[in-house]
C-alpha positions as CSV (number, residue, x, y, z in Angstrom):
1,M,11.1,39.4,81.0
2,T,11.5,38.4,84.7
3,D,9.0,38.5,87.6
4,D,11.8,38.3,90.0
5,P,11.7,41.8,91.9
6,T,15.4,41.4,92.9
7,I,16.6,41.6,89.3
8,R,17.0,45.2,88.0
9,R,15.3,45.9,84.8
10,A,16.5,48.4,82.2
11,R,15.3,51.9,82.4
12,L,13.5,52.7,79.1
13,A,12.5,56.2,77.6
14,L,9.4,55.9,75.5
15,L,9.3,58.7,73.0
16,I,6.1,58.9,70.7
17,D,5.8,60.8,67.5
18,A,1.9,61.4,67.7
19,D,2.1,63.0,64.3
20,N,3.0,59.4,62.9
21,V,1.5,57.0,65.3
22,R,-2.1,55.9,65.6
23,A,-3.5,56.5,69.4
24,D,-5.0,52.8,69.2
25,F,-1.6,51.5,69.0
26,L,-0.6,52.8,72.4
27,P,-1.6,49.8,74.7
28,I,0.4,47.7,72.4
29,I,3.4,50.1,72.6
30,I,3.2,50.1,76.4
31,R,2.7,46.4,76.8
32,E,5.6,45.3,74.4
33,A,8.1,48.0,75.9
34,S,7.2,46.9,79.5
35,A,8.2,43.4,78.5
36,L,11.6,45.0,77.6
37,G,12.5,47.1,80.7
38,T,10.9,49.6,83.0
39,I,9.6,52.7,81.3
40,T,10.7,55.6,83.3
41,V,10.1,58.3,80.9
42,K,6.9,58.4,78.8
43,R,6.5,61.4,76.4
44,V,4.2,62.0,73.6
45,Y,5.1,64.8,71.0
46,G,2.6,66.7,68.8
47,H,0.7,70.0,68.1
48,F,-1.9,69.4,70.9
49,A,-3.8,72.4,69.8
50,S,-4.7,70.6,66.7
51,S,-8.0,68.6,66.3
52,S,-6.0,65.8,65.0
53,M,-4.6,65.2,68.6
54,N,-8.1,64.7,70.2
55,S,-7.6,60.8,70.1
56,W,-4.6,61.3,72.2
57,Q,-6.0,63.5,75.1
58,A,-7.6,60.9,77.1
59,L,-4.7,58.7,76.6
60,V,-2.3,61.2,78.1
61,H,-4.1,60.9,81.6
62,Q,-4.8,57.1,81.4
63,H,-1.3,56.1,80.6
64,A,0.5,59.0,82.6
65,L,2.2,60.3,79.4
66,T,3.9,63.7,79.5
67,P,2.5,65.6,76.6
68,I,4.9,67.7,74.7
69,H,3.2,70.5,72.8
70,V,5.1,71.4,69.8
71,P,3.4,74.1,67.4
72,P,4.5,73.9,63.9
73,A,7.5,76.4,63.3
74,A,6.6,76.9,59.6
75,V,4.8,75.1,56.9
76,G,6.6,71.9,55.6
77,K,8.9,71.9,58.7
78,N,8.5,68.9,61.0
79,A,9.1,70.5,64.4
80,T,7.7,67.4,66.3
81,D,10.7,65.5,64.9
82,M,13.2,67.8,65.8
83,K,11.9,68.3,69.3
84,L,11.9,64.5,69.8
85,V,15.4,64.1,68.5
86,I,16.8,66.9,70.8
87,E,15.2,65.4,73.9
88,A,16.3,61.9,73.0
89,M,19.9,63.1,72.8
90,D,19.5,65.0,76.1
91,L,18.3,61.7,77.8
92,L,21.2,59.8,76.3
93,H,24.0,62.3,77.4
94,R,22.4,62.6,80.8
95,G,22.4,58.7,81.2
96,Q,18.6,58.8,82.1
97,A,17.9,55.9,80.0
98,E,19.4,52.5,79.2
99,G,17.2,51.8,76.2
100,F,14.8,53.9,73.9
101,C,11.6,53.0,72.6
102,I,10.7,55.4,69.6
103,A,7.1,55.2,68.2
104,S,7.0,56.2,64.7
105,S,7.0,55.0,61.2
106,D,9.1,58.1,59.9
107,S,12.3,57.2,58.5
108,D,13.7,60.6,59.5
109,F,14.5,58.8,63.0
110,T,17.0,56.4,61.3
111,T,20.0,58.3,62.1
112,L,18.8,59.1,65.7
113,A,18.6,55.2,66.1
114,S,22.0,54.7,64.7
115,R,23.6,57.5,66.8
116,I,22.1,56.1,70.1
117,R,23.1,52.6,69.2
118,E,26.7,54.1,68.7
119,D,26.7,54.6,72.6
120,G,25.7,51.0,73.1
121,T,22.2,51.9,74.1
122,A,19.5,49.8,72.7
123,V,16.8,51.3,70.5
124,Y,13.3,49.6,70.1
125,G,11.1,50.9,67.2
126,F,7.3,50.9,67.0
127,G,5.4,51.8,63.7
128,E,3.7,50.2,60.9
129,Q,4.5,48.2,57.8
130,K,5.0,51.3,55.7
131,A,8.1,52.0,57.8
132,S,11.3,52.0,55.6
133,T,13.6,49.0,55.9
134,G,16.4,51.4,56.8
135,W,14.4,52.7,59.9
136,V,13.6,49.1,60.8
137,R,17.0,48.0,60.5
138,A,18.5,50.8,62.5
139,C,16.7,49.4,65.6
140,D,17.6,46.5,67.7
141,R,14.0,45.3,67.4
142,F,10.9,46.8,65.4
143,F,7.4,45.9,66.2
144,Y,4.8,46.4,63.5
145,C,1.8,47.7,65.6
146,D,-0.8,47.5,62.8
147,L,0.0,43.6,62.5
148,L,-0.1,43.1,66.2
149,L,-3.4,44.9,66.6
150,K,-5.0,43.0,63.9
151,E,-3.8,39.8,65.3
152,E,-5.2,40.6,68.6
153,K,-8.6,41.5,67.1
154,G,-8.5,38.2,65.3
155,G,-9.1,39.5,61.7
156,S,-9.8,37.0,59.3
157,D,-6.5,38.0,57.3
158,A,-4.3,38.1,60.5
159,K,-2.2,35.2,59.0
160,A,-1.8,36.8,55.7
161,P,0.5,40.0,56.2
162,E,-0.3,42.7,53.7
163,K,3.3,43.5,52.3
164,P,6.1,41.4,51.4
165,K,8.5,42.4,54.2
166,A,6.2,40.5,56.6
167,R,6.6,37.2,54.7
168,V,7.8,34.4,56.9
169,P,11.5,34.3,56.6
170,V,12.0,30.7,56.0
171,D,15.6,30.9,54.6
172,D,16.6,33.1,57.6
173,I,15.2,30.4,59.9
174,L,16.8,27.6,58.3
175,V,20.2,29.3,58.3
176,A,20.0,30.1,62.0
177,I,19.2,26.5,62.8
178,E,22.0,25.3,60.5
179,D,24.3,27.8,62.2
180,L,23.5,26.7,65.8
181,S,23.1,22.9,65.2
182,D,25.1,20.3,67.0
183,E,26.8,17.3,65.2
184,D,23.4,15.7,64.7
185,G,21.9,18.8,63.1
186,W,19.8,19.8,66.1
187,A,19.4,23.3,67.6
188,Y,17.7,24.6,70.6
189,L,14.8,26.9,69.6
190,G,15.5,29.5,72.1
191,P,18.9,30.5,70.9
192,V,17.5,30.2,67.2
193,G,15.0,32.9,68.2
194,Q,17.6,35.2,69.8
195,M,19.7,34.8,66.7
196,L,16.7,35.7,64.3
197,T,16.0,38.7,66.4
198,K,19.5,40.1,66.2
199,R,19.5,39.4,62.2
200,L,16.0,40.6,61.6
201,P,14.9,43.4,64.1
202,D,11.2,43.3,62.7
203,F,11.2,39.3,63.3
204,D,8.2,38.3,65.5
205,P,6.0,35.1,64.9
206,R,2.8,37.3,65.9
207,N,3.3,39.0,62.5
208,H,2.7,35.8,60.7
209,G,-0.3,34.7,62.9
210,F,1.5,32.4,65.4
211,R,1.8,33.0,69.2
212,K,5.2,31.5,69.5
213,L,8.3,30.6,67.5
214,S,7.6,27.0,68.0
215,D,4.3,27.3,66.5
216,L,5.8,29.0,63.6
217,V,8.7,26.6,63.1
218,A,6.2,23.7,63.5
219,S,4.3,24.9,60.5
220,L,7.5,24.6,58.2
221,K,7.7,21.3,56.2
222,A,11.4,21.7,55.9
223,V,11.9,21.5,59.7
224,E,11.4,18.8,62.1
225,M,11.0,19.4,65.8
226,K,11.2,17.4,69.2
227,R,10.5,18.2,72.8
228,E,12.9,17.0,75.4
229,K,11.5,16.8,79.0
230,G,13.9,16.9,81.9
231,G,14.1,18.2,85.3
232,G,13.2,21.6,84.4
233,P,11.3,23.3,81.5
234,V,10.6,21.5,78.2
235,Q,13.3,22.0,75.7
236,I,12.4,22.5,72.1
237,R,14.8,21.5,69.5
238,A,14.7,21.7,65.6
239,R,16.6,20.4,62.6
240,I,16.4,20.9,59.0
241,A,14.3,17.8,57.6
């Protein structure tokens, strides 16, 4: 993310499956999506005549969301998913978005994400730890909103993810350091983080109770770190101990 107003940022479409996303996740979704680009489309899909949508009503105005009312077509049929998919493809074909933020833990959107990425357009997923591995891996990045919300609230178990998928990927971190290391075994931490995100869409130090990658890596006994001060920002390097 850059603060330079002269640099153009990617236009993002935020599409929210309100049947599958908690309303209290919205501030996190807006914040994280805004760090990735400029949100030019903000739509929330659901059966707004249902009492289950009451928690979303105030948020529609507060965050300037466009509510898309989708009455159920039939029992057992998810009309909300179908409406979101149709409109996502319309936006893609019209070239109205350079990235898609899809908020849902529903694995039914796996195929949609894969299709969008085939066109060279980024997909960012937002959901909970219950999201399937396939749905997570279909995205360029995936944010576990439940973990981020817990970390923000400072819960006592914020550093202890509840599911195995949120464990610290120590082996992947070590491999990334090794792959990017110089002849002396040192690798700059910035590129290491970029490689981890490409290989693991759901990788985020905050999922493990750390604000930054450097804090997480510093906690690993198998890694040593050093900071280099020059004319610019401090550069952090790491190598396998």
